[in-house]
TORZA-628710 format. One record per atom (N, C-alpha, C): residue in three letters; x, y, z. Coordinates in pm, whole numbers, plus 32768, in hexadecimal, padded with zeros to 4 digits. Atoms other than C-alpha are relative to their C-alpha. Layout:
BEGIN
ALAXYZ
...
This chain:
BEGIN
MET80567F898000
MET800080008000
MET8059807B8000
SER7FAC7F89800A
SER8095814A7F94
SER7FD380688064
VAL801C7F957FA2
VAL80A882778077
VAL801280837FB9
GLY7FF97F818045
GLY805D83CD7FE9
GLY7FFF8074805F
GLY800A7F847FB2
GLY806C8534805E
GLY8068800C806B
GLY7F957FF27F9D
GLY81AD85008122
GLY7FE07FC08085
ARG8025803E7F81
ARG80FD84368231
ARG804F7F808013
GLU7FB480787FDF
GLU81BC832282E3
GLU7FA37F8B801D
ARG804C80787FDD
ARG813D81BE82F9
ARG80147FE08092
PRO7FEE802E7F76
PRO80FD81368456
PRO80737F9D8007
GLY7F93805C7FED
GLY822C808284D7
GLY8083802C7FC0
THR7F857FCD803B
THR832E8157841E
THR805C8033806D
SER7F9F7FCD7FA0
SER846881DE84C4
SER7FD28083803E
ALA80327F827FCA
ALA83C0833084EC
ALA7F9F7FE88073
ASP805D80237F93
ASP82A9829285B9
ASP804D7FCD807A
HIS7FB080377F92
HIS83AC81D88685
HIS8047806F804C
ASP7FBB7F907FBF
ASP846F831886C9
ASP7FA180538053
ARG80627FB37FB3
ARG833583CE8733
ARG7FDA7FB78080
ALA8024804E7F8A
ALA82D982B3881F
ALA806E80068068
ARG7F917FF87FA2
ARG843482B788B8
ARG8005808A8040
GLY80017F787FCA
GLY841B842F88DC
GLY7F958012806A
ASP806D7FF87F9E
ASP82CD840F898E
ASP80267FB68080
ASP7FD6804C7F8A
ASP835C83028A75
ASP8065804F8051
LEU7F9A7FB37FBC
LEU848683DF8AC6
LEU7FC28076804A
ALA80437F8E7FC0
ALA83A7850B8B0F
ALA7FB77FD3807E
THR804780347F8B
THR82D684358BF9
THR80617FDF8070
LEU7F9D80227F9A
LEU840A83B18CAC
LEU803A807C8043
LEU7FC87F857FC8
LEU849D850D8CD7
LEU7F9B80478059
SER80687FC47FAC
SER8352858C8D5D
SER7FF67FB98085
GLU8007804E7F84
GLU834884728E5A
GLU807A801B8058
VAL7F877FE37FB4
VAL84B184B48EC1
VAL7FF6808B803F
ALA800D7F787FCB
ALA846B86298EE8
ALA7FA380038079
GLN805C80057F8F
GLN834285DE8FCA
GLN80417FBE8079
THR7FBB80447F92
THR841584EE9098
THR8065805D8042
LEU7F9C7FA57FCA
LEU852A85EE90C1
LEU7FC0806F8052
GLN80457F967FB7
GLN843386F8912F
GLN7FCC7FD18087
GLN803280377F82
GLN83B9860E9241
GLN806E7FE48064
GLU7F9080187FA7
GLU851585E092D2
GLU800980708068
VAL7FF67FA07F93
VAL854E868C9420
VAL809280268014
GLY7F797FD17FEA
GLY8688875E942F
GLY80547FFE7F81
VAL7FAA7FF68075
VAL879787BD9338
VAL804E7F7F7FEB
GLY7FB08079800C
GLY886A868A9383
GLY7FB47F8E7FBF
ALA8051806B8039
ALA875285979334
ALA7FDF801C7F6D
THR801E7FDB808A
THR86FC865691F6
THR80787FE77FA6
LEU7F888015804F
LEU8864864F917A
LEU801B7F6C7FEA
GLN7FEE808F8010
GLN887D84DB91BD
GLN7F9A7FC77F9F
GLY8066802B805E
GLY873784AD9102
GLY802580207F70
VAL7FD17FDC8086
VAL87CC85648FD7
VAL80657F9A7FCE
VAL7F9980618027
VAL88F9847A8FD2
VAL7FC17F787FE2
ASP803F80838014
ASP882583408FF7
ASP7FAA80007F81
GLY80537FF68077
GLY873783B88EE9
GLY80527FFE7F81
ALA7FA97FFD8076
ALA885583FB8DF6
ALA80337F747FDE
VAL7FD080898016
VAL88DF829B8E24
VAL7F917FAA7FC4
ALA80708052802D
ALA878682098DE7
ALA7FCF80277F74
LEU80417FD0807A
LEU872082E08CBC
LEU805D80147F89
VAL7FAA7FDB8071
VAL884C834B8BEA
VAL80437F837FC7
PRO7FC38078803D
PRO88BD823D8AF4
PRO80987FFF8010
GLY7F7180127FF6
GLY8A1981B78B36
GLY803C801B8089
VAL7FC87FD67F7F
VAL8A42823A8C9B
VAL800C7F8A805F
GLU7FEB80617F96
GLU8AD881568DA3
GLU801280438087
HIS7FE67FB67F86
HIS8B42825A8EA4
HIS7FE580947FE5
ALA801B7F718011
ALA8AEE83C78EE5
ALA8023804C807F
SER7FEB7FA77F8D
SER8B4184EC8FC5
SER7FCA80897FDE
LEU802B7F768010
LEU8AC4864B8FFB
LEU80648056804C
SER7F947FB27FC5
SER8BD3874D903D
SER7FE380957FF6
THR80017F6E8003
THR8BEE88BC9090
THR8090802F7FF4
ILE7F7A7FCD8017
ILE8D1E8976900D
ILE7FFD80978017
VAL7FF97F727FE0
VAL8D7C8ACC9098
VAL808480377FCD
ARG7F8B7FBB8039
ARG8E6D8BB88FE4
ARG80537FA47FA7
ARG7FBF805A805E
ARG8EBC8AA48EEB
ARG80737FB1803F
ARG7F9180407FBD
ARG8F988A038FF0
ARG7FD27FA58071
ALA802D804F7F8D
ALA8EF089909133
ALA7F877FAD7FD8
MET806A805B802D
MET8E1B885F90E5
MET7FD17FAB8074
VAL803B804D7F93
VAL8D2E87BC91DC
VAL7F997FA07FC7
THR80638063802A
THR8C7086799198
THR7F8C80048061
ARG80747FF07FAA
ARG8B1386B5921E
ARG7FB07F7E800D
ALA804780817FFC
ALA8A80855E91CA
ALA80407FA57F99
SER7FC3805E805E
SER8AFA8423911E
SER7FC07F78800D
SER803680887FFD
SER8A9B82C090C8
SER80617F9E8040
GLY7F9E80577FC0
GLY8BD482379170
GLY80878043800D
GLU7F7B7FCA7FEA
GLU8D45826291B3
GLU804780287F7F
LEU7FB97FE4807D
LEU8DBB825E9049
LEU7FE6808E7FCD
PRO80157F77802E
PRO8D0F83A38FDE
PRO804580698056
GLU7FBD7FA17FA9
GLU8D9B8454910E
GLU809680037FE4
ALA7F7280068020
ALA8EF883DD90B6
ALA801E80467F7C
VAL7FEC7FBC8080
VAL8ED184598F50
VAL7FF280968011
ASP800E7F707FE5
ASP8E5885AB8FCE
ASP80808037803F
ARG7F847FD47FC0
ARG8F8D85C190AB
ARG807280087F9B
ALA7F9780008066
ALA906685718F7E
ALA800180827FB1
GLN80057F808046
GLN8FED86AD8ED2
GLN8045806D8052
VAL7FC37F9B7FA9
VAL9057877D8FFD
VAL80967FEA8009
GLU7F72801D7FEB
GLU91A486CE902F
GLU805480147F82
THR7FB67FE9807C
THR920886DF8EC0
THR7FEF808F7FCD
GLY80187F77802A
GLY917C883E8E99
GLY7FC3800C7F76
GLN803E7FFB8084
GLN90C387E48D5B
GLN7F8C7FA07FF8
GLY807680538012
GLY8F8287498CE0
GLY7F8B80537FD1
PRO80717FB7803A
PRO8E3187A58C49
PRO7FBB805E8062
CYS80487FAC7F9F
CYS8D9B882E8D8B
CYS8050807B8028
LEU7FAD7F8E7FDE
LEU8EC189178DC4
LEU8013805E7F89
ASP7FE57FB48079
ASP8EB8899A8C63
ASP7F83800E7FA9
THR80627FF5806C
THR8DBE894D8B52
THR7F738020802E
LEU808C7FF47FD9
LEU8C7889408C16
LEU7FD8808D8028
TYR80257F767FE3
TYR8C8A8AB18C71
TYR7FC980447F82
GLU802C7FC4807F
GLU8C538B038B01
GLU7FA17FA77FB1
GLN8050805D804C
GLN8BA689CB8A7F
GLN7FA57FAF805B
ARG805E804E7FB0
ARG8A7F88FB8AF1
ARG80307F73801A
THR7FD0808A7FF0
THR8B2D87AC8ABE
THR80927FF47FD7
ALA7F7A8026802C
ALA8C8687138A9D
ALA80037F687FFB
ARG7FFE80908012
ARG8CA685B68A10
ARG80907FD17FEE
LEU7F7C803C800C
LEU8DE284E88A41
LEU7FEB7F707FD2
PRO802380858034
PRO8DA983BB895B
PRO805C7F918030
SER7FA180677FD6
SER8EE6830389BE
SER806F80418051
MET7F947FCA7FAE
MET8FD3834D8ADC
MET80887FE07FC4
ALA7F818026803E
ALA90E482988A1A
ALA8023805E7F8C
ARG7FE87FA88073
ARG90B8838688F1
ARG7FF480948022
GLU80187F767FD9
GLU906E84C489B6
GLU808080537FFB
ARG7F8B7FAA800E
ARG915F85DF895A
ARG7FEC808A803F
ARG80177F7B7FC6
ARG90BA871489F3
ARG803380098090
TRP7FD880037F74
TRP910186AF8B5C
TRP804E7F7F801A
PRO7FB6807F7FFB
PRO921485A58B48
PRO801E7FCE808C
ARG7FDF802E7F78
ARG9277859F8CB8
ARG7F847FCB8046
PHE807D802F7FC3
PHE910F85858D2C
PHE7FD37F7D7FC2
ALA802D807A8044
ALA90BE847D8C25
ALA80527F88802D
ALA7FAB806E7FD3
ALA91E883A98C93
ALA7FD57FD2808C
ARG802C80257F78
ARG917483B58DFE
ARG7F797FB97FFB
ALA8084803E800A
ALA900C83668DA0
ALA800A7F727FC9
ARG7FED8086803A
ARG9081823F8CCF
ARG80367FA08069
GLU7FCB80557F94
GLU914981BA8DF7
GLU7F937FD78062
LEU806D801D7FA4
LEU900981CB8EC6
LEU7F977FA37FC3
GLY805D805B8041
GLY8F5180F68DC6
GLY7F9580437FAD
VAL80627FB78051
VAL8E9582028D02
VAL80287FF87F6D
GLY7FE58008808F
GLY8E7A81C78B8C
GLY7FD0807A7FB4
SER80377F898041
SER8DA282F28B2B
SER7FB080508064
MET80407FA47FA1
MET8CF7841C8BCB
MET7FAA80657FB4
LEU80557F958033
LEU8BE085138B8B
LEU7FE2805E8073
ALA80197F9B7F98
ALA8BCC86568C57
ALA7F9A80647FCD
VAL806F7FA88026
VAL8A9687328C53
VAL7FF780738062
GLN800F7F897FAC
GLN8A7288948CD4
GLN7F758004803D
LEU80807FEE7FBB
LEU896288C28DD9
LEU7FE180938013
PHE80137F707FF1
PHE89948A338E25
PHE808880448004
VAL7F8A7FAC7FF2
VAL8A928B4D8E16
VAL7FD5807F8049
GLU801D7F877FB3
GLU8A8C8C618F1B
GLU808480488019
GLY7F817FBB7FF5
GLY8BAF8D4E8EE9
GLY80737FA17FE4
ASP7F90805D800D
ASP8CE98C7E8F22
ASP7FE07F778039
SER802780817FC8
SER8C238B5C8FB5
SER7FB37FAF7F97
LEU803D80598062
LEU8BAE8A308EED
LEU7FC87F858044
GLY803780807FD6
GLY8ACB89088F2D
GLY80087FA17F8A
ALA7FEC805D806F
ALA8B1B87D48E5E
ALA7FD17F748026
LEU8027808C7FF3
LEU8A8A867A8E2F
LEU80637FAE7FAF
ASN7F96804D8040
ASN8BA285848DE0
ASN7FD57F6E7FF1
LEU80308087801E
LEU8B4D84398D39
LEU80747FAC7FCC
PHE7F8C8053801F
PHE8C4283188D17
PHE7FD67F747FD2
SER800E808C8029
SER8C6281C78C6D
SER80897FBF7FFF
SER7F8180498000
SER8D6E80BC8C83
SER802F7FE07F72
VAL7FDD8022808A
VAL8D69808A8B09
VAL800B807E7FAC
PRO7FF47F8C8059
PRO8DD8817D89F7
PRO7F83800F7FA9
ASP806C7FE2805E
ASP8CD782258915
ASP7F777FD48033
ALA8080802A7FC5
ALA8BBA81DC8A06
ALA7F9280687FEA
PHE80627F948008
PHE8B11832C89CE
PHE7FF780377F71
GLY80187FCB8085
GLY8A7983888881
GLY7FA9807B8003
ASP80567F8A8009
ASP8994849C8808
ASP7F837FF08055
GLU807780167FAE
GLU886A83FC88B4
GLU801E80158093
SER7FD87FEC7F74
SER892483F789FF
SER800780948021
GLU7FF27F707FE8
GLU8977856789DF
GLU7F7880448000
HIS80867FC58008
HIS881285BE897D
HIS7FB17FE68080
VAL804880247F85
VAL877A85048AA5
VAL803E80458079
ALA7FBC7FC17F8E
ALA8882858E8B93
ALA7FDD8094800A
LEU80247F727FFF
LEU883386F58B2C
LEU7F7180168030
LEU808A7FF67FD4
LEU86BE86C18B59
LEU7FF67FE58096
PHE800280237F73
PHE86F6861B8CA8
PHE803C80708055
ALA7FBE7F947FB5
ALA87E287338D18
ALA7FA480778012
SER805E7F907FF5
SER86D688378CD0
SER7F9D7FE98071
HIS805D80207F93
HIS85DF87878DB6
HIS804980008086
ALA7FB480087F84
ALA86EE874A8EB9
ALA8021808A8036
ALA7FDC7F797FD5
ALA875788B88EC1
ALA7F8980468042
VAL80797FC57FC4
VAL85F089258F09
VAL7FE77FC4808A
ALA801580437F7F
ALA85D08822901F
ALA8066802F8067
MET7F987FD17FA6
MET871D888F90B7
MET7FE3808C8032
SER801F7F777FDB
SER86B889FC90B3
SER7F8F80068065
GLY807080037FA3
GLY856F89AE915C
GLY80277FCC8089
ALA7FD580397F81
ALA861688D99267
ALA80558064804E
GLN7FAB7F9E7FBD
GLN871689E992B2
GLN7FAD80738038
GLU80587F967FCE
GLU86048AF092D1
GLU7FB57FD2807D
GLN804880357F8B
GLN853F8A1193BE
GLN805B7FF58079
GLU7FA3800D7F91
GLU867489CC948F
GLU80248088803A
SER7FE27F797FD0
SER86C78B3F94A1
SER7F8C80378052
LEU80767FD27FB7
LEU85638B88950D
LEU7FF77FBD8088
ARG800480477F80
ARG856E8A7A9617
ARG806C8034805E
GLY7F937FCB7FAE
GLY86BC8B00968E
GLY7FDD8087803B
ALA80277F7C7FD0
ALA86318C6096A8
ALA7F997FF58070
ILE806780137F9A
ILE85038BE6976D
ILE803E7FC98081
ASP7FBE80397F8A
ASP85DE8B159854
ASP8051806B804A
SER7FB07F967FC2
SER86C48C3F9890
SER7FA78062804B
ARG805D7FA37FBF
ARG859E8D2098DE
ARG7FCC7FC68082
ASP803480407F87
ASP85118C2599D7
ASP806C7FF8806B
LEU7F92800D7FA2
LEU86668BF19A78
LEU802080878042
ILE7FE67F7A7FCA
ILE86A38D669AA0
ILE7F8F802B805C
GLY80727FE17FA9
GLY85458D899B2E
GLY800B7FBC8087
GLN7FED80487F82
GLN85908C809C34
GLN806C80438055
ALA7F937FBF7FB7
ALA86D78D2C9C91
ALA7FD28086803A
LYS80377F817FCD
LYS86268E7B9CB1
LYS7FA87FE78079
GLY8059801E7F92
GLY85228DDB9D91
GLY804C7FDE807F
ILE7FAE80227F8B
ILE86308D509E75
ILE8037807E8041
LEU7FC97F837FCA
LEU86D48EA69E99
LEU7F958058803F
MET806D7FAD7FCC
MET85888F569ECE
MET7FD17FCD8088
GLU802F803A7F82
GLU851D8E659FDF
GLU806A800B806C
ARG7F9480067F9F
ARG866F8E52A084
ARG8026808B8034
HIS7FD17F7B7FDB
HIS86C48FC6A084
HIS7F92806A8001
LYS80727FA57FFC
LYS85689063A071
LYS801680797FA4
VAL7FEB7F968062
VAL85B891299F37
VAL7F9C7FEF7F8F
THR805C80058072
THR84F191789E00
THR80387FA97F91
ALA7FD6804F8072
ALA84FE90B29CBF
ALA806C80497FB0
ALA7F9E7FB1804A
ALA85BC91CE9C18
ALA80887FFC8044
ALA7F8280037FB6
ALA86C491D29D2C
ALA80407F767FF5
ALA7FCB8087800A
ALA86E990579D1D
ALA80407FEA7F77
PHE7FC9800F8087
PHE871F90659BA6
PHE808180507FF1
LEU7F877FAE8004
LEU881F917E9BD2
LEU80767FB7803F
VAL7F97804C7FBD
VAL88E490A59CC4
VAL80357F927FA4
LEU7FD7806B805B
LEU88E88F819BD0
LEU805280387F8C
SER7FBA7FC28071
SER895590689AB6
SER808C802C8027
ARG7F7C7FD27FD4
ARG8A7190FE9B81
ARG80607F8B8016
VAL7FAC80767FEA
VAL8AF28FA99BE9
VAL802A7FC47F7A
SER7FE280348085
SER8ADF8F3A9A7E
SER8072804F7FC0
GLN7F9B7FAB803D
GLN8BB090639A0E
GLN80877FF38047
THR7F8280027FB5
THR8CB490579B24
THR80457F777FFB
SER7FC680868004
SER8CE68EDE9B0C
SER80157FCF7F71
ASN7FF18023808D
ASN8CE08EDC998F
ASN7FBB7F7C7FDE
ARG80528075801D
ARG8BD28DD29987
ARG7F7A802D7FCB
THR80847FDD8033
THR8A848DC998DB
THR7F9E800C8073
LEU80697FF07F9C
LEU894F8E2F9998
LEU7FC17F7A8022
ARG803980857FEA
ARG88CA8CCE996B
ARG80587FAF805E
ASP7FA5804E7FAC
ASP8A028C359A0A
ASP7FFB80308092
VAL80087FC87F79
VAL89EE8D209B36
VAL7F7E7FD28043
ALA8081802A7FC8
ALA887D8CD29B68
ALA7FFF7F6B801E
SER7FFD80917FED
SER88BC8B5C9B3F
SER804E7FDC807F
GLU7FB3801D7F88
GLU89C68B619C4F
GLU7FAF801B807E
LEU80507FDD7F8B
LEU88DF8C0D9D42
LEU7F907F9B8016
VAL806F805F7FF4
VAL87BA8B259CFA
VAL80327F758026
ARG7FCD80897FEA
ARG888E89E99CFB
ARG80407FEF8089
GLN7FB4800F7F85
GLN896E8A2B9E28
GLN7FBC80408078
GLY80427FBC7F93
GLY88978B159EF6
GLY80608048805C
SER7F9B7FC47FA8
SER89D68BB49F7C
SER803F807D7FC4
PHE7FCC7F88803E
PHE8A118CD89E96
PHE7FCA8079804C
GLU802A7F927FAB
GLU8A098E0A9F79
GLU804080837FD4
PRO7FC77F81802C
PRO8A538F469EB3
PRO7FD48072805C
PRO802C7F8F7FB0
PRO8A4790949F65
PRO7F8580417FC4
VAL807C7FC3802E
VAL88EA91249F4B
VAL7FF280898040
PRO800C7F797FC8
PRO88C0929E9F71
PRO7F9180098068
GLY80657FE97F9A
GLY881092EDA0B7
GLY7FD47F838048
ALA8029807D7FBF
ALA88029183A12C
ALA80767FC48049
THR7F9980467FB5
THR88C190BCA22D
THR800B7F737FCE
PRO7FF480868039
PRO894E8F81A18F
PRO7FDA7F968065
ALA8026806F7FA9
ALA88B68E47A21F
ALA80687F937FF4
ALA7FA180708003
ALA89798D10A271
ALA7FE17FA77F88
PRO801780568073
PRO89A98C2DA144
PRO7FA77F898024
ARG805780757FED
ARG88A08B20A11F
ARG80447F837FCC
ARG7FC3807E8029
ARG891E89BDA111
ARG7F997FA57FC2
């Protein structure tokens, strides 16, 4: 049966590609929902790493790293010890995709560590660790800071165009989830700090019979003179019950044990 008007027959490669695309979209949507349900930045980052290993073709190991000033590299989450060792190799050799290319490009593909010529010292170290190929994907760039998703395989040429395409799509969802988790954690931190400072103020007010404004002034002065954050000063008072700063117009009470 002939097909006219440029229409594809059912079962053609175009139909297959569309079906795979729909499946991928569904999987990414499910992963995004799962990541949004994670509690805390740490759990979200680990979810990103686990999702990359499960979804991106060719991946055996993965890590999520933060690079500051193109030099200081911290592994925030990983699928095991090997990715962390490879991340350290970039720092120790002073070269690699995360310290260079990913600031300007979304991806860096290293098809074969044995044939890699851009970062020879790093490639030699990675090969010694058992890495055959690597794909690095940019998650975010904030000034001189970079977030990167690093994907590894023990065999050369493990990552093709499909791997890069899926990794980029996944990274977009992951970056949104990370941003949301960081905002929630910052909000929780702000609320916790407010509650902690409120408790410390209450202790000073009750103990020294001063106003809320005077209690806050005392905490602020101690923070400045001791070069500590207001939260740390308040935490010490609430936790130990023995912080006895001088309060204007009040006679210091004996420390509470």
